[in-house]
Phi, psi and omega in degrees: 000134183284146180280339182249145183231140176227118182227132180242129181252124176251118180243133177276123177244029180291166186292341180290343181274003178283351180277163185256145171285159180297125179083010178252147180267348181235167182287163179301325181297313182294324183291317181289332179288329178290319174300315177303317181296324175296319177296318180288326179300324180295320182288322176297317184296332178294330174055049178240138179287345179263012177250114183247141180221160180215149178233128178239134178255130179242131187094010182280160177282352182250141176249114184214089177201160184287342186262354183294134179225146176210103182217197182295331184283342178139186182243138179227146178055041177276157178060029175241115189244117177278103181292320177211127174293175182298120179197183185290137177291128183228166177295324179302323178295316178298319177293327178294317182292323181284323187258329187255343181279121181233165177293142176265172181254004180235141175285135179249166181259114182296335178291324175297318178296322180294318181292323176298319179295318178295322176295317179295320179296318181295317180295320185282313185277334183053234180252013180287162182274107177233155169265110191253129178219148176229129179244137176239125179247111185206165172258359177057031184276326183277152179290146179237143176271105184269008179294135182078023181293336177295323178293322179295320178300315180297317180296319175299318182288318182291319180278358178058049179255127180268128179254129178230136181238133175247115180255135184294326183239025178288154183283144171269156188305323186284334181231128185241039185227031179288134179290136182202159180282171179296322181295317180295321181294319177298312180296322176299313180299318179295317180292328178295319179291320181293318180294319180297323182292325182268003181082013181262200181210167179245131184234143169283165179297320176299318177296320181291324176293323177296316184292318183283342180273349174292155179293153179213155178243156181286130176286130182250126180288131181297128178229135183283130174272345178213132175231108184188213183238149173260108189263139171230104187093172182269101180288344179275315179280323184233075183290334182278338186244020180234169180226131178232103183262119176293122186227161169235138179248129181237152177291129176262318175228122176226133185297126175276104182282146178291129180300140180271160179286151179254152181284128186224138178237121175296324178296317179294326179292315182291321179294318178295322181297328182278325193248336184257149181295317180289314178070164169055061174267317184066008186276149176230155176259128182267143176225156181234136178236152178242133182231151179283147172272114184255128178285156184299322184277355179254344186294323183277345189252321188246321184209160180279160177294141179060050175288127184279139179247126178297147182300320183290349174272356180275151175225151180282150182217150175234156175270129177240095190070241174256007181256140178268124180248105180290141179241116182282162183305322181293336180274345185295324178302326179293337181284341182284140175264121184286115180228165180240138181303128183188160170226100192242131176278128178262341178169185182230152177211160181294136183296336183289341184269358186272134178261131186297328182291351182281342179289136183215035179198184174293163180254137182239152174256133185249115180242157173296146180303133180296148181070021179233093182300322179298316179297322177296321177293318180292321180294316180301319179298315182295317181298314182288326178295316176296324181291317182291322180279354185051057187230163174241156177248133176264128189224163175248125188241122175236112188294308181225165179303138175068015173269167180298132177284145181232148180261136181209174179237150176241129174227155186281147174227116184236118178216178178291334184278318182199164175230119184204186174250140170261137181237137175213148179283150177239168189276148164274176180300319181292343184270351186270131174253115184262128180230135181250128176234165178292152180293144178271344187244340181238131173234125180246148177276179181295337180275356181093003181280133180273135181266140177264337179232128180198153180293343177265359179267131178283137174274172181295324179295319178297317181294316180298320180289328174297320176298314178298326178296317179295318178292330179294330179261024181294129183268358189271345184232064179250131177057066177062054173086359182284136179284130177270137180059041174292146183303329179292336185242007181247125185250156179292115184296320182295318180295314185293319181296319178295317179300320181294316184288323178292323176296315177300313181296327177296324181268338182227085186294337188246351182282156177291145183292144181286160180286169179290130180299146182297326180298328180284321178296321186294331178293341183264001184236156174296156178290128186304326181294318181293317180299320182290324180288332180271355185296317178298323179288326177297322178294322178294321178296318179302322181286315183294318183271359179051054182279128181233152175283126178289143174291164179296130182297161179289183184302338177088017176292135181223165171073212189296320180300316181295317180294324178294321181294324180292327182283329181279144176277188184293332177275000179090007181256132180289145180264135176269104187295341184265319180261340178078028179215169178260022184293325183299315180297316180298317180293325180292318179294325181289325179281334181223090182293350176276002180062217180279000183289129179270128181283136188246127175239148184283147177214138177292340180256004181150201182238125182255143179236153178219156179291333176218159186286133176300141179071017180291131179297333180277354182277145176225156182072215182252119180266137182288146178213148175263139180213153179284350180268001177124163179284135181189198179229142177282162182281133180277177184299336180276356183271193186295312180290330172299315176298316182299318180294318181295328185277356179091002181289332180206146183287158176299319179298319180289334183291343180273353186285123172236345182221156176275116175267178184270344183291310181217075184297329177295318180295317179297321183294313179298322179297314182296322177296319180292321178297318180296321177298314181294320181295320182290324180289327181266006174072032178290130182286143179288078180214144178087170183286343183279351181278131185234139175239162176295322180298320178298315179299312179297314179298321181292323178294320177299315179295322179294319179298315173306313186295315182296323180292310189286334184259003179292139173277104188062233180253024187297319185253011183297321181296322179296320179295319178299317178296321177297319178296318178297316178297314180297315179297320179300321176292311181294338180258012182301140177272347181281074188291325183293318182297306184277339172294324177292324177297327180278355179087020180248149188233318181287159181296319177301315183292327176294318177298319182293321180293319179293326177292324177293326177291323177298315180293328179297313176294314180300320179292324182288318179295333174292319175302315179301316180294318182297320180293320183288327184266000179282111182276358182272354177251156177231138001276152178288138184240040178296329182291333176291319182293326176298320177294324179293323178296327177295337178249036184299332181290338181256349186233000183288178174302145180284128180263172181294328184284342183264352183238159179305155181297131181088003181263012177084213184107165181252173178280161181298323178295320179295319178296319181294318179298319183299320184281332184268340182283129187238023179294131184282141176239109185274002179287153182292137180293139180272120179244151181292321182211161183291130178273124182293158180295140182296135176281151183297325179296322178292322177299317179294325176294324174299315180290329177293000000 
């Protein structure tokens, strides 16, 4: 089969076609034009650069062809208009045929148009290999000059051009009595002889309409998905005892996907039409931007809404359980499995042991490499051996280097058309879904006894009638043994409908869409003859199986909402089944205005929940709360923090902070320090979950900084970590020793100096840990880029020097601090941490992303 096609359509537009056929509402000209549009639509839908078409009008008022002459000797090839020379079929050509082609006032000679078409075909195709066809659509009413028809027949035969003629009043094979003139009868007989000589055919208009109205599929050029060897044994280690057959693999069944819509801009089309030579592209360029998701409480403090993130700052991540694990670019190569392109037979097994449900892909045909006689002999031997042994081959398939290996089976296919192997992928263990259902034939009691009679067990009469019902709907013996809905003649309704609507809308931008064709609807319904034959058996099955129509289901409320609606009365008040009143529900809502909603608070060690919101104005007494530090009670409004909040020393929102969360760790840290100070000043005893100390706040802040750095996607959370470090350093270097010394529980000056020295040593030790962690190349991911950011802020993040802290609080020299920040020697030893940092919880990671 030639890969290139050249088709010329000759349509008669003479005045004789303005009449209507018997029983038709439109003229012969309109009917032939619709057939031509259908033929052109098939070519446009193919969308191939190697498919060329041309349209020639005969009987036109315009003469436009290369052979036309007009001199003293006479006129030749007049009223033959080449609407389009051989070229790619386009929508513009179809629109030209539909809107611009009109009836002429002069009768034309179809033989002149045929000679013009042959001349055009010869000049265009030359001696190249083309599939050449010429179609003539005419009523054969005008006389034709058949002189020299032998030369035309010879040209058609020598150039391998197939001629097909569609006549508006030609006879159908079943009826040979259509009224026609003598000229029409003579022309019909001449065209039948000419078409028979060229290998073509003659069609009546009714036949052409039926053929063009049928569904059609796009022709796909065969393309090999694999070109390599089919290996049996290791050809490298054992070249004499192995087999490597050069093969090509082609798709046998491939899903025809419905075309997707394209991005189109009317503004772009108009601009291109005005400014570009080609004009009218309508194409647009798509771009993608990435933006942070900013929580409401963070938008006003840390970053603006819709902050754009550059694409090179993104990193890939995978879920490991409920944890997000970022994978840097350098680690992605390790995820690839190194493989070599191959198709290798692993072994053979009996075809009877293969289960059909294991197949999970398209089917491919495997042929010997073309032009390789040795490969054809080897392939034939393998195919016949598998066929005789009734066996399948299990093989390993790698399409290209470094692609995922796939498991598949090969089985023989021997027919009159070809002899080859079929290949299809099979499932791995991870691909199989195992489902267990109750037995259809055995029903056991709780004691293990099998029942022989039960309403769920089918009787012999039921089984026999079901078999009859299946036989009555057999699709294999329809219309004298013809198979109904065979894959070769069954088309995808969704795909065909879309093709029809797109074609219609392209040619008719403003008309209403046509209804669904009856032929398409019939494919979606059972065959009426089969349904009628199976109706009596269906009635018997309904009686035997006691099949009944189900009532309309209820509203479908399920779960907690449904149970709550059951408990509530019509007025929405729950009934107390014991006391007969709704007092309990009212009392519960009064004591807990949040209802059953559990309040959620962030924790670096997990998520804590409580029955009521801490510091809630509606809460009274002691409210229960869950905390990672142990079960206890938060301070009520009557307690120390309640008094402090009421007096304005601290806000009610801040008074509820007991742990540093991921949303605003700096704010939480400052709140905890203030709470610790107030509690110490008011003499709150260190008991319960509500007690907070400065040491607790510092330790949580250190752990939070570690967490923010190690779980950051690239440098996404680096700025937050820098702010946390600045806040922690600012607190530990504070000169107000009396204020925070009291919070730490020390009173004398010596004790305050010792406490200040301890805070300075705490910061210097911690910043060294951070540097050691960032420069440690033995862990992944490497955070050297964070330390580079920290060096840029060395004035705010460096070691505490003697000049920055109160006298007697320790500190290092300025030279030592400068050397510490500028020295970048990597230390691969594991960082020494005071305590194990727990794994990040999913809720905390999501809060970080927010």
